[in-house]
C-alpha positions as CSV (number, residue, x, y, z in Angstrom):
1,M,13.7,20.9,-10.0
2,T,15.7,19.6,-6.9
3,K,17.0,21.4,-4.1
4,P,20.6,22.4,-3.5
5,L,23.0,19.4,-2.8
6,S,24.2,21.8,0.2
7,K,20.5,21.9,1.7
8,P,19.4,19.3,4.1
9,M,15.6,18.4,3.6
10,N,13.6,17.5,6.2
11,I,11.2,14.2,5.4
12,L,8.2,12.4,6.6
13,V,7.7,8.6,6.2
14,I,3.9,7.7,6.6
15,G,3.6,4.5,8.0
16,S,4.4,2.2,10.8
17,G,5.6,-1.2,9.4
18,G,9.4,-2.7,8.4
19,R,8.8,-1.3,4.9
20,E,8.6,2.3,6.9
21,H,11.8,1.5,8.7
22,A,13.9,0.3,5.7
23,L,12.9,3.3,4.0
24,G,13.8,5.4,6.7
25,W,16.8,3.5,7.7
26,K,18.2,4.1,3.6
27,L,17.2,7.9,3.6
28,K,19.2,8.6,6.7
29,Q,22.2,7.6,4.9
30,S,21.8,10.2,2.4
31,K,24.0,13.4,3.1
32,R,20.8,15.4,2.6
33,C,18.7,14.1,5.2
34,G,17.8,16.9,7.4
35,K,15.0,16.0,10.0
36,L,13.7,12.6,10.0
37,F,9.6,11.9,11.1
38,F,8.0,9.2,11.0
39,A,4.2,8.9,11.1
40,P,3.2,7.1,13.4
41,G,6.3,4.8,13.2
42,N,7.3,2.1,15.7
43,A,10.0,1.1,18.2
44,G,12.4,0.9,15.5
45,T,11.9,4.2,13.4
46,S,12.5,5.8,16.7
47,T,15.9,5.2,16.9
48,L,16.3,7.1,13.2
49,G,14.2,10.0,13.7
50,E,11.2,11.6,15.7
51,N,8.0,9.3,15.9
52,V,4.8,11.4,15.2
53,D,1.1,10.9,16.2
54,L,-0.4,11.9,13.2
55,L,-3.6,10.0,12.2
56,Y,-3.7,9.0,8.7
57,E,-6.3,6.3,8.3
58,P,-9.0,6.5,6.9
59,V,-7.7,9.6,5.1
60,N,-10.1,12.9,5.5
61,T,-10.0,16.1,5.6
62,K,-9.2,16.5,9.2
63,H,-6.4,14.0,9.4
64,A,-5.0,15.4,5.7
65,D,-5.2,19.2,7.3
66,A,-3.5,17.8,10.6
67,I,-0.5,16.3,8.5
68,D,-0.1,19.3,6.0
69,Y,-0.3,21.9,9.2
70,F,3.0,19.5,10.9
71,C,4.8,19.8,7.6
72,R,4.4,23.3,7.2
73,Q,5.5,23.8,10.7
74,N,8.5,21.7,10.5
75,G,9.8,22.7,7.2
76,V,9.2,18.9,5.9
77,E,9.9,18.8,2.0
78,L,9.3,15.5,1.1
79,I,6.3,13.3,2.3
80,V,6.6,9.4,1.6
81,I,3.7,7.8,1.9
82,G,4.3,3.9,2.5
83,P,0.6,2.0,2.8
84,E,-1.8,1.5,0.1
85,D,-4.6,2.9,2.3
86,P,-3.6,6.6,2.5
87,L,-2.4,6.2,-0.8
88,C,-6.0,5.0,-2.4
89,G,-8.0,7.8,-0.4
90,G,-5.9,10.3,-2.0
91,L,-3.7,11.8,0.7
92,A,-1.1,12.5,-2.1
93,D,-3.9,14.5,-3.6
94,R,-4.3,16.4,-0.5
95,L,-0.7,16.9,0.6
96,T,0.5,18.1,-2.7
97,K,1.4,21.4,-2.6
98,P,4.4,24.0,-4.3
99,G,8.0,23.4,-3.2
100,R,7.0,19.8,-1.6
101,Y,7.7,16.7,-2.9
102,I,5.4,13.7,-2.8
103,F,6.7,10.4,-3.1
104,G,3.5,8.1,-4.0
105,P,0.6,8.0,-6.7
106,V,-2.5,10.1,-6.7
107,A,-5.4,8.6,-5.9
108,A,-6.4,8.1,-9.4
109,G,-3.2,5.8,-9.8
110,A,-3.4,4.1,-6.7
111,R,-6.7,2.9,-7.7
112,L,-4.9,-0.1,-9.8
113,E,-4.6,-1.7,-6.1
114,G,-7.2,-0.3,-4.3
115,D,-10.2,-1.7,-7.1
116,K,-8.9,-5.1,-8.6
117,A,-12.3,-5.2,-11.0
118,F,-11.0,-1.7,-12.2
119,S,-7.2,-3.1,-12.6
120,K,-8.3,-5.9,-14.5
121,Q,-10.4,-3.9,-17.0
122,L,-7.3,-1.5,-17.4
123,M,-5.0,-4.6,-18.0
124,R,-7.5,-5.8,-20.9
125,A,-8.0,-2.6,-22.3
126,A,-3.7,-2.6,-22.5
127,S,-3.6,-6.3,-23.8
128,V,-1.3,-6.8,-20.5
129,P,-1.2,-10.7,-19.9
130,T,-3.1,-11.8,-16.9
131,A,-5.5,-14.5,-15.5
132,E,-9.1,-14.5,-17.5
133,A,-11.2,-13.4,-14.4
134,R,-15.2,-12.1,-13.8
135,A,-16.0,-9.7,-11.2
136,F,-19.4,-10.4,-9.0
137,S,-21.0,-8.0,-6.6
138,D,-23.8,-10.6,-6.2
139,A,-23.0,-13.5,-4.0
140,E,-25.5,-16.0,-5.2
141,A,-24.5,-15.1,-8.8
142,A,-21.0,-15.8,-7.5
143,L,-21.6,-19.2,-5.9
144,T,-23.5,-20.3,-9.0
145,Y,-20.6,-19.3,-11.5
146,V,-17.7,-21.2,-9.6
147,M,-20.0,-24.4,-8.6
148,A,-19.9,-24.7,-12.3
149,R,-16.6,-24.0,-13.0
150,E,-14.7,-27.4,-14.2
151,T,-11.2,-25.8,-13.5
152,P,-9.9,-24.6,-9.9
153,V,-10.3,-20.7,-9.3
154,V,-8.8,-18.1,-6.8
155,V,-10.8,-16.1,-5.3
156,K,-10.1,-12.4,-4.2
157,A,-11.8,-9.5,-2.5
158,A,-11.6,-6.2,-5.0
159,G,-11.1,-3.7,-2.3
160,L,-7.9,-3.7,0.1
161,A,-7.9,-6.7,2.8
162,K,-4.2,-5.9,4.1
163,G,-2.6,-8.6,1.7
164,K,-5.0,-11.2,3.0
165,G,-7.9,-11.3,0.7
166,V,-6.9,-14.0,-1.5
167,T,-8.1,-17.5,-1.4
168,V,-6.4,-20.1,-4.0
169,C,-9.0,-22.9,-4.4
170,S,-8.3,-26.3,-5.0
171,N,-11.9,-27.3,-5.8
172,N,-15.9,-26.0,-5.9
173,E,-16.3,-26.3,-2.6
174,E,-13.5,-24.3,-1.3
175,A,-14.3,-21.9,-3.6
176,A,-18.0,-21.5,-2.8
177,E,-16.5,-21.1,1.2
178,A,-14.3,-18.2,0.0
179,V,-17.4,-16.7,-1.6
180,K,-19.1,-17.2,1.4
181,Q,-16.6,-15.8,3.7
182,M,-16.1,-12.5,1.9
183,M,-19.4,-11.4,0.6
184,V,-21.8,-13.0,3.1
185,K,-19.5,-13.1,6.4
186,K,-17.9,-10.2,5.6
187,V,-14.4,-11.3,6.8
188,F,-12.8,-8.4,5.1
189,G,-15.2,-5.8,5.3
190,D,-16.2,-3.6,2.5
191,A,-13.2,-4.9,0.5
192,G,-15.4,-8.1,-0.1
193,N,-18.4,-6.2,-1.3
194,T,-17.1,-7.1,-5.0
195,I,-14.8,-10.0,-5.6
196,I,-13.2,-11.2,-8.8
197,I,-12.7,-15.0,-9.5
198,E,-10.1,-15.8,-11.9
199,E,-8.6,-18.7,-13.4
200,R,-6.0,-20.4,-11.0
201,L,-2.7,-20.0,-12.9
202,V,0.3,-22.9,-12.5
203,G,4.2,-21.7,-11.9
204,Q,6.5,-19.7,-9.7
205,E,4.9,-16.2,-8.1
206,V,7.6,-13.3,-8.7
207,S,7.4,-9.6,-7.3
208,V,8.8,-7.0,-9.8
209,L,9.1,-3.6,-8.7
210,A,9.6,-0.7,-10.5
211,L,10.1,3.1,-10.1
212,I,8.1,5.4,-12.1
213,D,8.2,9.1,-12.6
214,G,5.2,9.9,-15.1
215,K,7.3,8.9,-18.1
216,N,10.6,7.1,-17.4
217,I,10.8,3.4,-15.6
218,F,13.6,2.1,-13.4
219,V,12.9,-1.8,-12.9
220,L,14.3,-2.7,-9.8
221,D,15.7,-6.1,-8.9
222,P,13.0,-8.8,-8.9
223,C,11.9,-10.7,-5.7
224,Q,10.2,-13.5,-4.7
225,D,8.2,-13.4,-1.3
226,H,6.3,-16.2,0.6
227,K,2.7,-15.5,1.2
228,Q,1.6,-18.6,3.4
229,V,2.2,-18.6,7.3
230,G,3.5,-22.3,7.1
231,E,6.9,-23.7,5.4
232,G,6.3,-25.3,2.2
233,D,4.0,-22.4,1.5
234,K,1.1,-24.1,3.2
235,G,-1.6,-22.6,5.0
236,P,-3.5,-19.4,5.1
237,N,-2.5,-16.3,3.4
238,T,-0.5,-13.2,5.2
239,G,0.6,-10.1,4.5
240,G,4.1,-12.0,3.6
241,M,6.3,-14.1,5.8
242,G,9.6,-13.4,4.2
243,A,11.2,-12.5,1.0
244,Y,14.6,-12.5,-1.1
245,C,16.3,-10.6,-3.7
246,P,17.3,-10.8,-6.2
247,T,15.4,-13.9,-7.7
248,P,17.3,-16.8,-10.1
249,L,13.8,-16.9,-11.6
250,I,13.4,-13.9,-13.7
251,S,16.3,-13.6,-16.4
252,D,17.1,-10.9,-18.7
253,K,15.2,-11.8,-21.2
254,V,12.1,-12.3,-18.9
255,M,12.4,-9.0,-17.2
256,S,12.6,-7.4,-20.7
257,T,9.6,-9.0,-21.7
258,I,8.0,-7.6,-18.5
259,E,9.0,-4.2,-19.2
260,R,7.7,-4.5,-22.5
261,E,4.3,-6.1,-22.3
262,V,3.3,-5.3,-18.8
263,L,4.9,-1.7,-17.3
264,V,4.9,-0.1,-20.4
265,P,1.3,-0.8,-21.5
266,M,0.2,0.2,-17.9
267,L,2.0,3.6,-18.2
268,D,0.9,4.3,-21.3
269,A,-2.9,3.3,-20.4
270,M,-2.6,5.2,-17.3
271,R,-1.4,8.3,-19.4
272,R,-4.1,7.7,-21.7
273,D,-6.6,8.3,-19.2
274,G,-5.0,11.4,-18.1
275,V,-3.2,10.0,-14.9
276,T,0.6,11.1,-14.2
277,Y,2.0,8.0,-12.4
278,Q,4.9,9.0,-10.0
279,G,6.1,6.6,-7.0
280,V,6.3,2.7,-7.5
281,L,4.5,0.4,-9.5
282,Y,4.6,-3.5,-8.2
283,A,3.5,-6.5,-10.2
284,G,2.9,-9.6,-8.5
285,L,3.5,-12.2,-11.4
286,M,3.2,-15.6,-12.4
287,L,5.5,-17.3,-14.2
288,T,3.6,-19.5,-16.4
289,A,4.4,-22.1,-19.2
290,G,2.7,-19.4,-21.7
291,G,4.9,-16.5,-20.2
292,P,4.5,-14.2,-17.4
293,K,0.9,-13.0,-16.3
294,V,-0.1,-10.4,-13.9
295,L,-2.0,-11.7,-10.6
296,E,-2.2,-7.9,-9.2
297,F,-0.6,-4.6,-9.2
298,N,0.2,-2.7,-6.0
299,T,0.9,1.0,-6.0
300,R,3.6,1.3,-3.2
301,F,6.4,-0.1,-2.2
302,G,6.0,-4.2,-0.8
303,D,6.5,-5.7,2.5
304,P,8.6,-7.3,3.0
305,E,10.2,-7.1,-0.4
306,T,11.5,-3.7,0.5
307,Q,13.7,-4.9,3.1
308,P,15.9,-7.1,1.0
309,L,15.8,-4.3,-1.7
310,M,17.1,-1.5,0.5
311,M,19.8,-3.8,2.0
312,R,21.0,-4.1,-1.4
313,L,20.4,-0.7,-2.9
314,K,23.0,1.3,-3.6
315,G,22.7,5.1,-4.2
316,D,21.3,7.9,-2.4
317,L,17.6,6.9,-1.9
318,L,16.6,10.5,-1.0
319,E,18.1,11.6,-4.3
320,I,16.2,8.6,-6.1
321,M,13.0,9.6,-4.8
322,L,13.3,13.1,-6.0
323,A,14.4,12.3,-9.2
324,T,10.8,10.1,-9.5
325,C,8.9,12.8,-8.0
326,T,10.5,15.2,-10.9
327,G,10.4,13.5,-14.0
328,K,14.3,12.9,-13.9
329,L,14.8,9.3,-12.9
330,D,16.8,8.8,-16.2
331,E,19.4,11.0,-14.3
332,A,19.5,9.1,-10.9
333,N,22.4,6.8,-10.0
334,I,21.1,3.6,-9.0
335,S,22.8,0.0,-8.4
336,W,22.9,-2.9,-6.5
337,D,25.0,-4.8,-3.8
338,P,25.7,-8.1,-5.9
339,R,25.0,-10.4,-2.5
340,C,21.5,-12.1,-1.9
341,C,19.3,-10.5,0.6
342,C,17.0,-12.8,2.7
343,C,14.2,-11.5,5.0
344,V,12.3,-13.4,7.2
345,V,9.6,-12.1,8.9
346,M,9.3,-13.1,13.0
347,A,5.1,-13.3,13.8
348,S,3.4,-13.1,16.6
349,G,1.6,-16.3,17.7
350,G,-1.7,-16.7,16.3
351,Y,-0.9,-14.7,13.2
352,P,-2.7,-14.5,10.6
353,G,-5.5,-14.9,12.9
354,D,-6.1,-13.3,16.5
355,Y,-2.5,-12.8,18.3
356,A,-1.6,-11.4,21.8
357,K,0.2,-7.9,22.1
358,G,2.5,-6.7,24.4
359,K,4.8,-9.3,24.6
360,V,8.6,-8.3,25.4
361,I,11.1,-8.8,22.6
362,T,14.9,-9.4,23.5
363,G,18.0,-10.5,21.7
364,I,17.8,-7.6,18.5
365,D,21.3,-6.6,19.5
366,R,22.6,-9.9,19.5
367,A,21.3,-10.4,16.2
368,E,22.8,-7.1,14.8
369,E,26.6,-8.3,15.6
370,D,26.5,-10.0,12.8
371,P,27.9,-6.8,10.5
372,D,25.5,-8.4,7.5
373,V,22.1,-8.5,9.3
374,K,19.8,-5.8,9.9
375,V,16.7,-6.1,11.9
376,F,13.8,-3.8,10.7
377,H,10.8,-3.4,12.9
378,A,7.2,-4.1,11.9
379,G,4.8,-4.5,14.7
380,T,6.1,-3.2,17.4
381,T,6.3,-0.3,20.5
382,R,7.6,0.5,23.5
383,N,5.9,0.0,26.8
384,R,5.7,2.0,30.2
385,E,9.1,0.4,30.9
386,K,10.6,1.2,27.6
387,D,11.1,-2.5,26.5
388,V,10.8,-2.9,23.0
389,V,7.2,-5.1,22.8
390,T,5.0,-6.7,20.2
391,A,2.3,-4.3,18.7
392,G,0.9,-6.4,15.5
393,G,1.1,-9.7,13.6
394,R,4.2,-9.1,11.9
395,V,6.5,-8.2,14.3
396,L,10.0,-7.8,13.0
397,N,11.6,-8.3,9.4
398,V,15.6,-10.1,10.1
399,C,17.5,-9.3,7.0
400,A,20.9,-11.0,6.0
401,L,23.0,-10.6,3.2
402,G,25.3,-13.4,1.9
403,K,27.2,-14.4,-1.3
404,D,24.4,-16.8,-2.2
405,L,20.7,-17.5,-1.2
406,A,21.9,-20.7,1.2
407,E,24.4,-18.2,3.1
408,A,21.9,-15.3,3.5
409,Q,18.9,-17.4,4.4
410,A,21.3,-19.4,7.1
411,K,22.3,-16.1,8.3
412,A,18.9,-14.6,8.8
413,N,17.6,-17.8,10.5
414,A,20.4,-17.7,12.9
415,A,19.7,-14.0,13.6
416,C,16.3,-14.9,14.2
417,D,17.3,-18.0,16.9
418,K,18.9,-15.0,18.9
419,I,15.6,-13.2,18.9
420,H,12.9,-13.9,21.5
421,F,9.2,-13.2,22.4
422,E,6.7,-15.0,23.9
423,G,4.4,-16.9,20.8
424,G,6.9,-15.9,18.5
425,F,7.4,-17.6,15.3
426,F,9.4,-17.6,11.6
427,R,9.4,-19.7,8.4
428,R,13.0,-21.3,7.9
429,D,12.4,-21.8,4.3
430,I,12.2,-18.6,2.9
431,G,13.5,-19.3,-0.9
432,F,12.9,-22.7,-0.6
433,R,11.7,-22.8,-4.2
434,V,14.6,-22.0,-5.8
435,M,16.7,-23.6,-3.2
436,K,15.3,-27.2,-3.6
437,K,16.2,-27.1,-7.4
438,K,19.6,-27.5,-6.7
């Protein structure tokens, strides 16, 4: 049961990226939002609440105990876990206490993201449409397999690789090199101890996020993100260079198919395994000629999909999260701004490879002079002079609302042009896959 409406609720958001800034920004708008804390947060979240230096990766008893102690000392009643690492590490399990709400699945649910081999097995058992795949823990066996393939494959690290552990291959040689990078050279560390080699699907890739309260499913408006670093979707994968919402690629009919053939079977499969899943389930899908097929599952809000979703969300996010945590999602009030939102990621020079930090950022205030523009901080901090400076590969998420995607994209790009930091770059073509068809 949720608290009386008159009582403010203190909240801790765990994470330091643009997703957490966007979630905090929306939570702050709730009439019930009391004190808002971020662990560790960034330069943007510090304007919404208090950043606190609580370690959470990798999750261990010491870190979990420190967070639990902080929450008890500061009357925190809702903990929102943003990133995948602490979820897969079992932070939700460790922090669950009477009178406290945890937004995010327990480790058994987060395994859908943390172990792609397990996820594939569960999809097969639940008859969820997905690419044919095999798992390998031996590099020589994987190399033999890919060199014998007659059709292109995708090579994936089975563990967590910050959204970068996927190589889409055009031929056998590229596939063999991807196997060597992951399994022999260990470019993704232990995440590549086991890899997945699957058929390369053809079609448009989309993101469908759903809130799940253990029994009810509420599907959010569909998004499309752009993972490659270069315009035209060229170059290596990143954590995401931009996204827009909603996407016209998914009709109501296709969305019904996704809910019926993907989300409901996965929820049922988890319940059969004794897992009460509460939080966000994110399906990365390929819209193939044979219908939508699952590429992967994430068990948290996507980044950068969350940013345009929060820009368009109508309703009280705090109440929506509490409904998700208490099995009352069917009572939640959720609707959307009819406008489109485009989110453009401004990144550090060299990303997704090596990049410098500490570059002073200017122009954010100018960019936000347009009331339809909001800049969410991703990889930022403050230096000794209190300047906002770069602290990561993906630095800022510049979001803009428009009557259609073309207007939203133009506004977002114009806002990015007003922001400067040494080496910074961004893609100007977010949404091009549907815009070029007009």
